[in-house]
C-alpha positions in Angstrom: -24.8 -7.2 -35.2 -21.6 -6.5 -34.0 -20.0 -7.7 -30.8 -16.6 -7.5 -29.0 -15.7 -9.8 -26.3 -13.0 -10.5 -23.3 -12.9 -11.8 -20.1 -16.3 -11.9 -19.9 -16.5 -8.2 -21.1 -18.8 -7.7 -24.2 -19.2 -4.5 -26.4 -22.5 -4.5 -28.6 -24.1 -3.2 -31.2 -27.7 -4.2 -32.2 -29.1 -2.9 -35.5 -32.3 -0.9 -35.3 -35.2 -2.4 -34.4 -38.9 -0.8 -35.0 -37.9 3.1 -34.0 -35.0 5.3 -34.2 -34.8 6.0 -30.4 -31.0 4.6 -29.1 -29.6 4.0 -25.3 -26.1 5.1 -25.3 -24.9 1.8 -27.2 -28.0 0.1 -28.4 -31.0 1.1 -30.5 -34.2 0.3 -28.5 -37.8 -0.7 -29.1 -40.4 1.5 -27.1 -44.3 0.9 -27.7 -45.7 4.1 -25.8 -45.5 7.6 -26.6 -42.3 9.6 -25.6 -41.0 13.2 -26.7 -38.6 15.7 -26.1 -40.0 18.1 -27.8 -38.3 17.3 -31.5 -40.2 16.4 -34.6 -37.7 13.9 -35.2 -38.6 11.6 -32.6 -42.3 12.6 -33.8 -42.0 10.9 -36.8 -40.6 7.5 -35.6 -43.1 4.7 -35.1 -45.0 4.1 -31.6 -43.7 7.5 -30.6 -45.5 10.5 -30.5 -43.9 14.4 -30.1 -45.5 17.3 -27.9 -44.0 20.8 -28.0 -42.5 20.6 -23.7 -39.2 22.0 -24.3 -39.4 25.6 -25.6 -36.3 27.7 -25.2 -35.4 31.4 -26.5 -32.5 30.1 -27.7 -34.2 27.7 -30.5 -35.1 28.9 -33.8 -38.3 27.0 -34.6 -40.1 25.8 -37.2 -43.5 24.2 -36.3 -45.0 21.6 -38.0 -48.3 19.5 -38.4 -47.8 16.1 -37.6 -50.7 13.3 -39.7 -53.9 13.2 -37.3 -54.2 10.6 -34.8 -56.6 8.3 -33.3 -56.6 10.7 -30.3 -55.6 13.4 -30.9 -53.4 16.0 -33.4 -49.8 17.5 -32.3 -47.4 20.0 -33.4 -43.9 19.1 -33.8 -40.6 21.4 -32.7 -37.7 21.5 -34.9 -34.6 23.0 -33.9 -33.7 24.4 -37.4 -30.7 26.8 -36.4 -28.8 27.3 -33.7 -29.2 24.0 -31.5 -29.5 25.9 -28.5 -26.1 28.1 -28.5 -23.2 25.8 -28.2 -21.2 27.9 -26.0 -23.9 28.0 -23.4 -24.3 24.4 -23.8 -20.4 24.1 -23.7 -20.1 26.6 -20.6 -23.3 24.9 -18.8 -22.7 21.6 -19.1 -18.4 21.8 -18.7 -18.8 23.5 -15.6 -21.4 20.9 -14.3 -19.0 18.2 -15.1 -16.1 19.9 -13.8 -17.8 20.2 -10.4 -19.5 17.2 -9.9 -16.4 15.2 -10.8 -14.5 17.2 -8.5 -17.4 16.7 -5.6 -17.9 12.8 -6.1 -14.0 12.5 -5.8 -13.8 14.5 -2.7 -17.3 13.1 -1.3 -15.2 9.5 -1.9 -12.4 10.5 0.0 -14.3 11.5 2.8 -16.4 8.5 2.3 -13.2 6.0 2.6 -12.0 8.3 5.8 -15.2 7.8 7.6 -15.2 4.3 7.0 -11.9 3.5 8.1 -12.6 5.7 11.1 -15.2 3.1 11.8 -12.7 0.4 11.9 -10.3 2.2 14.3 -12.6 4.0 16.4 -14.7 2.2 19.5 -16.9 5.4 19.0 -17.9 4.6 15.5 -18.6 1.2 16.6 -21.8 1.7 17.9 -25.6 0.2 18.0 -26.5 1.7 14.7 -23.5 0.2 12.6 -24.0 -3.3 14.2 -27.5 -3.0 13.6 -27.4 -2.7 10.0 -24.5 -4.9 9.7 -27.0 -7.6 11.9 -29.5 -6.4 9.1 -27.0 -7.2 6.0 -25.9 -10.2 7.3 -29.8 -12.0 7.9 -30.6 -10.9 4.5 -28.2 -11.7 2.8 -26.8 -14.6 4.8 -22.8 -12.7 5.0 -21.3 -9.9 6.4 -21.3 -6.8 3.9 -18.0 -6.4 2.0 -16.4 -4.3 -0.6 -17.6 -5.4 -4.1 -21.5 -4.9 -2.8 -21.3 -1.7 -4.4 -21.8 -3.5 -7.8 -25.1 -4.9 -6.3 -26.0 -1.1 -5.0 -25.5 -0.1 -8.3 -26.9 -2.9 -10.2 -30.1 -2.3 -7.7 -30.5 1.6 -8.6 -30.5 0.6 -12.4 -32.9 -2.0 -12.0 -35.3 0.5 -10.1 -34.9 3.3 -12.9 -35.2 0.4 -15.6 -38.5 -0.4 -13.9 -39.5 3.5 -13.7 -38.0 3.5 -17.8 -40.8 1.0 -18.9 -43.8 2.3 -16.1 -46.8 3.2 -17.9 -47.9 5.6 -15.5 -44.2 7.9 -15.3 -42.4 5.8 -18.1 -42.7 8.7 -19.8 -41.6 11.3 -17.8 -38.5 8.8 -16.7 -36.9 8.9 -19.7 -37.3 12.1 -20.4 -35.4 13.5 -17.1 -32.9 10.2 -17.3 -32.3 10.6 -21.1 -29.1 12.6 -22.2 -29.5 15.3 -24.3 -28.5 19.0 -25.0 -32.5 19.8 -25.7 -33.3 17.7 -22.4 -35.6 19.9 -19.6 -31.9 19.2 -17.6 -29.3 19.0 -20.0 -26.5 18.7 -17.4 -27.7 17.1 -14.6 -29.5 14.5 -16.7 -25.4 13.6 -18.1 -25.7 12.0 -14.5 -29.1 10.8 -14.3 -28.4 8.4 -18.1 -25.9 6.6 -16.1 -28.6 4.6 -14.5 -31.0 4.7 -16.9 -31.8 1.5 -19.5 -35.2 0.7 -21.1 -34.4 -2.4 -22.9 -33.9 -5.5 -20.2 -30.9 -6.5 -22.2 -28.6 -3.6 -22.4 -28.9 -3.2 -18.8 -27.8 -7.2 -18.6 -25.2 -6.5 -20.7 -23.6 -3.1 -19.0 -24.3 -4.3 -15.5 -22.5 -8.2 -16.5 -19.4 -6.4 -17.7 -19.0 -4.0 -14.9 -19.4 -7.4 -12.9 -16.6 -8.7 -14.5 -14.2 -5.7 -13.8 -15.6 -5.4 -9.7 -13.5 -7.4 -7.9 -10.0 -6.4 -9.6 -11.0 -2.6 -9.5 -12.0 -2.7 -5.7 -8.8 -4.9 -4.8 -6.6 -2.4 -6.8 -8.7 0.8 -6.1 -10.5 0.4 -2.7 -14.6 0.4 -3.1 -14.8 4.3 -3.0 -12.3 4.9 -5.5 -13.6 2.1 -7.7 -17.1 4.0 -7.2 -15.9 7.5 -8.0 -14.2 6.2 -11.2 -17.6 4.5 -12.6 -19.6 7.9 -11.9 -16.8 10.4 -12.5 -16.4 8.3 -16.0 -19.7 8.3 -17.0 -20.0 12.2 -16.2 -17.3 12.9 -18.3 -18.6 10.1 -21.2 -22.4 12.2 -20.9 -20.1 15.4 -21.5 -18.5 14.2 -24.6 -21.8 12.6 -26.2 -23.3 16.3 -25.3 -20.9 18.3 -27.2 -20.8 15.6 -29.8 -25.5 16.4 -29.8 -24.6 19.4 -30.2 -22.4 20.0 -32.6 -23.7 17.5 -35.3 -27.4 19.0 -34.0 -28.6 15.3 -33.6 -31.7 15.2 -31.3 -31.1 11.2 -30.5 -31.1 11.2 -27.0 -28.6 8.5 -24.7 -29.0 6.8 -22.3 -27.1 3.5 -20.3 -23.9 3.0 -18.2 -21.4 1.9 -20.9 -19.7 5.3 -20.5 -19.0 4.7 -16.9 -18.1 0.8 -17.7 -16.0 2.3 -20.3 -14.3 4.5 -17.4 -14.0 1.0 -15.3 -12.2 -0.6 -18.5 -10.0 1.6 -19.1 -8.6 1.9 -16.0 -8.1 -1.5 -15.7 -6.3 -1.6 -18.3 -3.8 1.1 -17.7 -3.2 -0.4 -14.1 -2.3 -3.9 -15.2 -1.1 -3.3 -19.0 0.1 -6.7 -18.8 -3.3 -8.6 -17.6 -4.0 -11.3 -20.6 -7.5 -10.8 -22.4 -9.6 -13.5 -24.1 -12.8 -14.0 -26.0 -15.3 -16.0 -23.7 -16.4 -19.3 -25.1 -14.1 -18.8 -27.9 -10.9 -19.5 -25.8 -12.0 -22.8 -25.4 -12.4 -23.7 -29.4 -9.5 -21.6 -30.3 -6.6 -20.7 -27.4 -5.5 -17.2 -27.5 -4.9 -14.3 -25.1 -3.9 -10.4 -25.9 -2.9 -7.5 -23.0 -5.0 -5.5 -21.6 -3.1 -2.2 -22.6 -3.0 -3.4 -26.1 -6.8 -4.3 -26.1 -7.4 -0.9 -24.7 -5.7 1.2 -27.1 -7.1 -0.7 -30.1 -10.5 0.1 -28.7 -9.8 3.8 -28.2 -8.6 4.3 -32.1 -11.8 2.4 -32.8 -14.3 4.6 -30.8 -12.2 7.8 -31.8 -12.5 6.6 -35.7 -16.3 6.1 -34.9 -16.6 9.5 -32.8 -15.7 11.3 -35.8 -16.7 9.2 -39.2 -19.2 7.1 -38.1 -21.1 9.3 -35.8 -24.4 10.0 -38.5 -24.4 6.5 -39.7 -23.6 4.1 -36.5 -26.2 3.4 -33.5 -23.2 3.3 -31.3 -22.7 6.4 -29.2 -18.8 6.6 -30.0 -18.3 9.7 -28.2 -19.7 8.5 -24.8 -17.1 5.9 -25.2 -14.2 7.7 -26.3 -15.0 9.6 -23.3 -15.6 7.0 -20.6 -12.2 5.5 -22.2 -9.7 8.8 -22.0 -11.2 9.5 -18.6 -10.0 5.7 -17.3 -6.9 6.0 -19.3 -6.3 9.4 -17.5 -6.8 7.8 -14.6 -5.1 5.0 -14.7 -2.0 6.3 -15.3 -2.2 9.7 -13.3 -5.4 10.6 -12.0 -4.8 8.2 -9.1 -1.7 10.1 -7.7 -3.3 13.4 -8.4 -6.2 12.5 -6.3 -4.0 10.8 -3.7 -2.0 14.1 -3.0 -4.9 16.3 -2.2 -6.3 13.5 0.4 -4.8 14.8 3.2 -6.5 18.5 2.5 -9.6 17.3 1.3 -9.6 15.1 4.9 -8.2 18.6 6.8 -11.2 20.6 5.1 -13.8 17.7 6.7 -12.1 17.5 10.0 -11.9 21.3 10.6 -15.9 21.3 9.2 -17.3 18.8 12.1 -14.3 20.4 14.7 -12.1 17.4 15.0 -8.7 17.7 16.1 -5.9 15.6 14.7 -4.6 14.6 11.1 -5.5 12.6 9.0 -3.9 8.5 8.3 -1.4 9.3 5.3 
């Protein structure tokens, strides 16, 4: 087992157990059938394959699997082509470009509407008061910006329960796993961000994200924090898809770790002098290291892993690398680029709603 910890943030790699079906950063165990239509998965212990994802761009070789107690299945192996790489790059690349821009534009509008709600009597209507009072009665306090973390964690929990459901688990994993061979290779780049099958994997990702939520919400605001998380996760999934297509890897990925790496990269670039430490170990051996240096060291490690260990490591280094690069770019330049386009986006939104006046500078 390899682990890297700092300031409550842990990056973990767990050795394969039982079967070879990995999440984004850990290998996981499943006892029920799961298939992406690939014979590699069909040969895994505790898993069965089925012909479900045929495509004209595949070159197929059909093999007969050993007779099981219930039925005999055929497995589909992508021998060559692996779905034309240029097609994957174009389709997923365009989706990545437009979805990330849509996410940031949407969060700008979200921020603008939140600002209006606090400055306009019109927005402080009965519905808003009802929602606020309902939240207060349930949670015991008024809502605050850092509650965005609990919304993300709740969605991850719902998908986790779906992945482990006997009735819909196979369907969930089929559409919420990131792979160029899936039925929705583009949209699965988003869905896989919220997908976990092992509770420990989900707990680690949410634990790390929780440690970064408060400082990033303070630096960016709730809306931009969510944009970094989701946009960084999409970009991480995009690099992961490209790596799988290049290496012809049929192994899918799930997990929020790419998005968490984006949050890490953003924080380290915005606060490069922040001192980080390894939890628990710091009580025995006092130490600290700068966030900026740590981020560059992790980036170098993930780059080497993506190039040299792509076939050996259970870690999706390409997703790590994509998330870190996205977060680091946003922390260094992206924040200013987004702000420069804010008034344009808000102006279009105001005209769409028929409002007059200009957005707040």
